[in-house]
Each structure stands twice: as structure tokens, then as C-alpha cells.
N, C-alpha and C positions, 0 to 999 in steps of 0.2 A: 490729293496728292499720294503717289506710292513713290517708295524710294526706286525705284526703278524710273518713273518722271524725274523726280530728282535730279537723280544720275546723268540723264541724257540733256537735261537742260543744264549742268554743270557741265557735261562734255562740251556740250554746244558752245557754251561760252569761254571754255579753253580753244576751242578751236576757232571759231568766227575772228576772235578777236587779236590783235598783237598784244602777244602776251610776253613779256621780258622775261619773265619767270622761264619759259619755256624757248623763247628764241634769240633772247637775249638780243645784243646791241641792234637790230634791225628793224626789233618792236618798240625801239623805245622813240617815244613823242615827245620831246621836248616844247615847250611854251602852254600859256594858260587860256587862248582860245575855245580850244575844245572844251574845255571842263566850262567854262564859262557860259556858251552854248549849252550846255549838258544840265550844270547847274541853273541856267534859268529855264531850261525844260521844264523842270521838276520845282520848279518854285524857288529855287535858291533856300534851299533848307539849311544850309551852312550859314547861314547869317541870321537864324532865329536858336541855335544852340552858342553857347558857353563853350570856346573850345581853348585848348592850350597845345602849344605847336612844340614837338619836341624832333630836331633833326642829329645829325652826327655821320661820323664813319662808323664809329662801333658804339655800342651802351646805347643806344637808341632805345631799340625793345627792352632790355633789362630797368630803362629810368622810366620809361612811360608803364608799366608793368607796377614798379615800386609805387610810384605815384598815384597808380588809379586805385590800389591796393590802401594807400593812408588815405584818400577820399571816402574810400568805400568804409574805412575803420570811424570816419569821423560823420558816418550818416550818408552820405551824398550818393545818389545814384549815378552810377557813373561810366559813362562809354568809353571805349578802346578800341582803336584801329589801328591793328598791326599788320607787318607784313616780310617774307613768306609766311604762309603757314605751312605746319611740317605735316598734319596728317591729310584735316579736310579745310576745306575753303571756309566753313563758317567759324572757325578759328581768329580772321582776321576780325571780324567786328563782333564787340564781345559788350553787355552790358551785364554790371555787378560780376564778373569774371563769365557769364553764362553765352555759352556763343550763342550768336545770331540764328534767328528762327528759320530752319529750312522753308519753312512754306509762306516764309517771304523772300526770302532769296529767289525761290522757282516763281512767284508771283513778278518780280521785279525780271528776270530774267525775259518773261514774257513781254512785260513793258518796253523792255531793249531791242524788240524785236520792232515797236511801232514808230521807233526815232526816226524824223523827219532825214531824209538825203543827205542834207548839209552838217550833220553831226555823225559820224563817224568812230567814236572812243575808243582807245586804246582800253586794256583789259585791266590796267590800273585805272585809268581815270574811271570805268565802270564800278570796281568795287569800290573807289573812292566815294562817288556820289552815293553809292548805295548804300555807304556806311552815315553818309552826312543825311540821308532819307530814313535810316533806322533810328539813329539818334535822336532824330527830332521827333517820329512817331512815338517812341519810348521816354519822350520827355525826359531826357537826361540832366540832371543840376550840371555836369560837364562833362564833354568828350574829349579825349587826349588824343590827338593825331601825329601819328609817326609819319615822319618823310619817309617818301619809297626810294629816293633816289636822288641825291643830288641836294637841293634845295630852291635857288631859282625861278628853276623851270618845272619844277615837282607841280603834278597837279594839284598836293591838297596846299599849296601857297597861295588859295584862292580863297583861303579862311582868316578874317580878322582877331586874331586869339586875343586874348587875354593876356598872357606871356609866350616867350619863346624860348628854349633853352636848345642850346649846341653842344653834344656831351664832349667831343673831340672831332679832330681831323685828321685821316692819314691818307697815307694811297689804296685809293680801291676806285675798281672801276674810269681807271686811269681812259679806257679808249673812249667814254662818253665827256668823263667830265676836266680832263687835261692831265698831265706830264706830271706835273709839278703840287707841291704841297699851297703853294702860293695860289695855284690856278683852281684847285679843289675847296679852298677854303673860303676862295671869292663865292663859289656858286652855295656854298653851305651857308654862308653869309647871307646869302638874296631872303633869308627868308627873313630876317631882320625888316622892322616894319616900322611907322613916322610913330612916336609914341609910346609903343608898348615894349615893356622891360626882356630885357634879353641875358641870359644866365650862359654863362660860359664855362665849360669844365675842361678848356687846353691847357695845359704846362707851357705846350711850345710858343717861345715870342714871337717870332712870324705867325702864328695863326692869332695870338692873341691880338696881335697889330692891326690884322686885316678885321675883325672882329669889332676891336674898338673904332675903328675911320669908321667903318658902315655904320657901329652906332649911332657916333658923333655928326653923322651926317644924317641920321634920320632922327637924332634928337631922344632915340633910346634910352631909356635908365640901362647900363650895365651893371651887372654882377660876378665876380669872378668868381666861381665857386671851387676854385683854387685856394684860396685862401682861409678857405673853413675848415674847423679842427675839429672831429668828432671822434665819439668812440662807439655811433652808434653802428649796429650791425643789421645785416636781413639773411636772411635765409636763403637765398640766393647766393649760392657758395662759388668761388672766383676770386683770388687776390685783386682782380681787377673791380670788383663790384664795389672797394671803397671809393674809388671816384664818383660812380654814376651816383652814389650815396649823397657825396656830395652837391652833387647838382640836384636830386629830391628835395635835398634841404633847404637848399636858395631857393627853388620853386613854391616849395613851403611858406619861406617869411614872405614873398613877393602875395601869392595866396593870398597871407594874413594880412598885409598892408591893404589888400583890396575890398575886408573885408569879410574873407572869407575865414569861419570859424575852425580852424585845426587846432586840437589841445597838444600839447608833449606826446601824451600816450597815445593819441592815434597813430600820432608819425614814428613813434618806436614800435604800436602793434603793428603797423603798417608794411613796417620794413622786414619785420620778423613772419609773418603772413602771406607773402607774398604770391605763392604758387597754392595756399589754399584760395585764397581771395580771387587773384586772376585767374589761376589754372596753368600759368606762365611755365613752360619748361622748355630745357635745350641748353639752358647756358649754367656749365659746370653741374650736369644735371645726373645724381647718382643715380642709376639704373637697379642695380643690386651692390649688393655688401659680398656675395661671396660665391663666386669672384667679385672684388671691387671693379664694379662696371661705370664708367662716365661716360656722358656725353656734351659734347659742346659746340655750338652750333657757327663760332670765331673761324670764319674764314679768308683774312686780309694776312697780308705780313704782320702784321702790327697786333691781330687779335691772335694772331696763330702766336705769334710771340711771347704772352703774356700766359696765355694756356699750355704750353710747354716748356715754360718754367716753372709754371705749377706744376707740371707735370714731374720734371728733373728735382723738385726736391720732396717726391715721394720716394720713400727709396723701397721699392719694390721692381721686379723686374715688370717689364712692360710689353701688351701685346696691341699693338696700335692700327686701328685703322685709320684710313685716308682717302676721302675721293676728292673731285674739284671738277671744276666746270670748266667750259671752253677759254672763255675769256679772263680767266686766274691767271696773274704772272706768278707762277711757283717757282721758277729760279730760285729764289733767294731763300725759299722756306724751307727746300733743302738743305741748308745751310743751319736751318734751326732745328731741325728735328730731333727729338728729346733721346737723350743715352738710356743705354740697359735697355733696350726695347727690340724688338722685332715685327716687321710691320706687313700690314696687309695692305694692297692696295684695290682698290674697287670701283668702278663706275659710276656713278649716280644715275638711277631710273630716266630721267629726264630730258629731255631732246640737246640739250646744252651740255648732256653730263660726259669728260670727258673720258677716256678708256686709256686705262693707265699704262699699257702699250705705248699709246704715242708720246708719252714720257720716258719711257723704258731706259734711255740713253742717260737720263737725269739719277736715275735711282741707281743703276750701277756705277757712275760718277762720285756718289754718295757714299759708293762701300757698306750698303746695309746688307742685313739680313732680309729678304723681302721675299714675298710671295704676291700673284695679279689673281687679280677677280673680275670675272664678269658682273655681279652685283652684290650688294654690300652685305645681304643676308647669309649668301656663302663664306664673302669673309670671315662673317660671325661667327659661324656656323665653326669655321675652320676655327679662327683665334677658341674659340668654346673651349674646343675639342682641347688643344694643347694648352691652356693656362690652368693651374696650378689656386687653389684657394688661397696660397700665399702669394700670388703675381695678382695681375689686374689686367684688365681690358679698357681702352677708350676709343671712342667713336668720335670721328671730326674731319674736318678742312672744309665742310661745306653745309648748308642748312638743307640740303637735299640729301647728304648722307645722313644725316642724323633721323632726318623725316622718312627714309627709306627705313631706316633702323627701327624705330618709334614703332612704324606701321604694323611693321612684322611683327614685334615683339610685344609690343605695349599691355595690348588685348591678354597676349597669353600667362604676361605676369599679373595682371590683375584677376 
């Protein structure tokens, strides 16, 4: 297989399949019927691996990578399924921090072309079965599976995990999951299964009650991670990570109860070496020190509230590069914009990317100093030109903005 053949296969996959990353709501195919057929066609590999299921609005990527790092420190071969990817498709499926083998991806796409007529998977369903099959073939000790979108109807919900976790519930994807916290919490709580421990990291009483009710109905032991007090820290920076650390600690405690040996040293070292162990980037990621340049993939109101609050705590003039996708409600985000900043609004490169001209009326109402760009890279080069070493650059607003930035600049940096 050549690089050209691999790229052709990936391009075919993105074009042929209903793909939420590219097309948004119209590509969302809720329900487990299709993934059930798909898994059966490949011999149900998800039933042959030990899984841990992690859902939630924000923090599920950080929490799953932290837990993977802890398990790796404890000597376990650990699979990790995250989405979306920032730069390369193979980031979605990792074993011990190493991206999925491109040869495997290429071969698996060829098998997709041979599927029976009655199975027409979405892009995410296909990547999910690909992850299950890869983890089975790699004979991982544990596979950490991050929910794609929602929970109850998400294709990852076909697994029967050792433990499940819901990091938190916030308003996001309202066009799919519902307009209220109650509706969204009900969808997220759909990953709670009979007799399987569920960890809750949300402090909202309404959300807690919905999770508690579903756990009681399923006779699932409920662990409230918000009650955990800890001084443990992670190399994943961002004040919001403290809440994710508590979820990970609770998960480790539950795994220990199941006989999984994880020492306190494994836990501590795992939290401190996430980037090294799993290659995870994009969460309060320090791209450079001179000038200080930070990326963060926080992309909904709650996520950006945390991020902008932390930006406000840094006493520097800021050059803030932001971009959004079409289905994000950004009216409220405009009220949260960090102080002492000038702004560079850019269109993410994917189909769903929203051009800033579409919401320029909101920028004018916000009475901020801003410029508009057709691409993230143009915005970054402009900010870099204006930024002194005493100031800082921030890049965020969407996974795809951070992905665009890293794809263009990470290799140059390295």
C-alpha cells in the first residue's frame, strides 16, 4: 500500500459515508440497528474485549486519555477510541498511544466495499466497528471507548462495559439531543446499563437526579465523583481538568474493585504523563512559549466559559483566533469573550465551517476589535505578526479550528 492508495481510501470513506464531521445533522443516524448488523458481520469483536465507556458533553476526551495513560503506567495494553481526529484519521484509534496502523485502515476500507446491501453504515458506525476489530486483533487488555454524540442512540452504546462514566452534561448539539439540560441528560444517561457501575462527574442537581434515577432503574452502582477530594494533578493543563481527574480517580477505584491492579504510583504517574503516553493534544495545549500560544478545543458555551475564564486570569494582551461550525449557537458565546483581547475570526476548513461574515452582526454588537479571515492559517499568521513576546495567542472555538492550526504548524514546529 502506498501513501497515495491510503489517502484515496480515506478520501473515499469521507465521501461515501454519511459523515457528521463533514455534513452535520443530516448525517446523524441514531439507533443501534445498523451497528448491530455491522458488528455481527465482523463477528462481534466488541464482545471479545474488555471495554470502559466514557460519555459526557465536555471532558470525555481528556478523561479517557487520562485513564488510558494510567492503565498504560500499570502495564496494561490499552486501546483508546476518540473522536474527532485533529490531523490524521488514525488518531481516532490508538493502542498504547500509537495511532492505528494505516495498512489495517486501508484493508478494512476494502472490506467495507463488500458489505451486504442491507448494511449501509454511517462514517461513525464504520470507524466504531474498525476500532472494535483493531482492539480485538491487537489483543488489548482494556479498550476505552468514548461516546461519539449523545449516548442512548450512539453506536458505541452496543458495548457491555466493565464500568461507564458521564463526565458532565451541558447544552450542546441541541438540534439533535434536545433543547434542555433535562433532555440532554436523559440521552447521556442512556449509556447506563444493568448492574454496571456508573460514575457521575456532574455537579448540577438536575443532572445528578436524572443519572441517579436511571442508575436505580438499572440497578447500576452509582459513584458520585464530585465528592472526591484530591491534590493529584495532570500534565493536561486547564483548570477544568480538576473535575476530569476526579472522574478518573473514581474509575480507577471501580477497576480496583474488579481486581485490576493499579497502584497509587501508576495513578499519579499516569495523570502526569498523558501527553507522553497517549499523544493527546488540543486541551489547553501550549504550542509555544515565545510568544505564549495556547490551543483548546472547547467548543460549546460551557467549554468556552471555562477556557475564557482561564484566559482572563492571564495578565497579558491577547490575540484570540476563533472559528465555529454551522450548528453551534454562538450568540451566548459572544457575551463570554475574554477581556484585553483583539480577535481574529476564521472559517474552519470543513464543509460545516461557518464563515465569520455570516455572524458579523454579532461581532459588531459585541463592540470588539476584530478581523475576519477565510482560513485559520491566515488568521494565525496575522496574529503572529502583531503579537509581541509579552503578549499571547489563543486558538480555539472548535475542534476543527485547532485541527487546521496544528496540521499547518505542528510539523514546522517539530
